[in-house]
C-alpha positions, 0 to 999 in steps of 0.5 A: 439567572445573574449576569454573564461574564464577558472575558476579554483576551489579549491578542498574544493569548488568541494567537496561543490558542490558535496555535494549539489548535492547529498543533492538535490538527496536525497530530493525526495518523501519518505514515512514519518517515523511516529511513529505509532505503532497501525494500522488498515489494509483494504483488499478489495478483489473483483472478479476483484482486491485486494486492501489493505489500511494501516491506523492509529488507527483513520482511517487516510490512511497512504499507500495503494496498489493494484494488478492493481497498482503493474503491474498485468493485467486482470484476473491475478489481482484477483489471490491469488498470487497478493494479496499476493505481495500486501500484502508484499508491505503493510507490508514493508511500515508498517514496515518503519512507525514502526508499531507493531500492527494491526487490520485487516478488510476484505471485499469482496468475492474475491480469494485474501482475504485468501491469503492476510491475510496469508501473513500478518500472516507469517510476524513478526507483531502482528495481534490483530483482524481480522473482516469480514466487507463484506456487506450482504443484510438483506432483499435485493432489491425489486425483479423484477416483474413477466413477463407477457406472 
């Protein structure tokens, strides 16, 4: 089999290896720190879930989160508590990006829409406007024919 060689390293080489290992660990996936001061927040509150999307002022998506992606399951996804938790997560992401002013667009009729708005209002971010973009049918679909018995 032969003899095993033992390689002794100096303290400088050991420290250099540790620094290289730490540098590779820190290269994990991070949220890009952009200098975005103006942004838009789209809140989509349905009967089954609440999802919030953070975009820049042109509409390019920077971050998103939903009650389902945070681990809420079943009917708990549509609760006001779940919506406020999603809003807190999005606010932290916006804060990391340096966002100061937002326009909020609310869509849907779910129970989480007002609590998500309240969560953003309680944070130290300037809300320039709040707009409801829920689609409303003007004349609706053609009704079903009358049933003949």
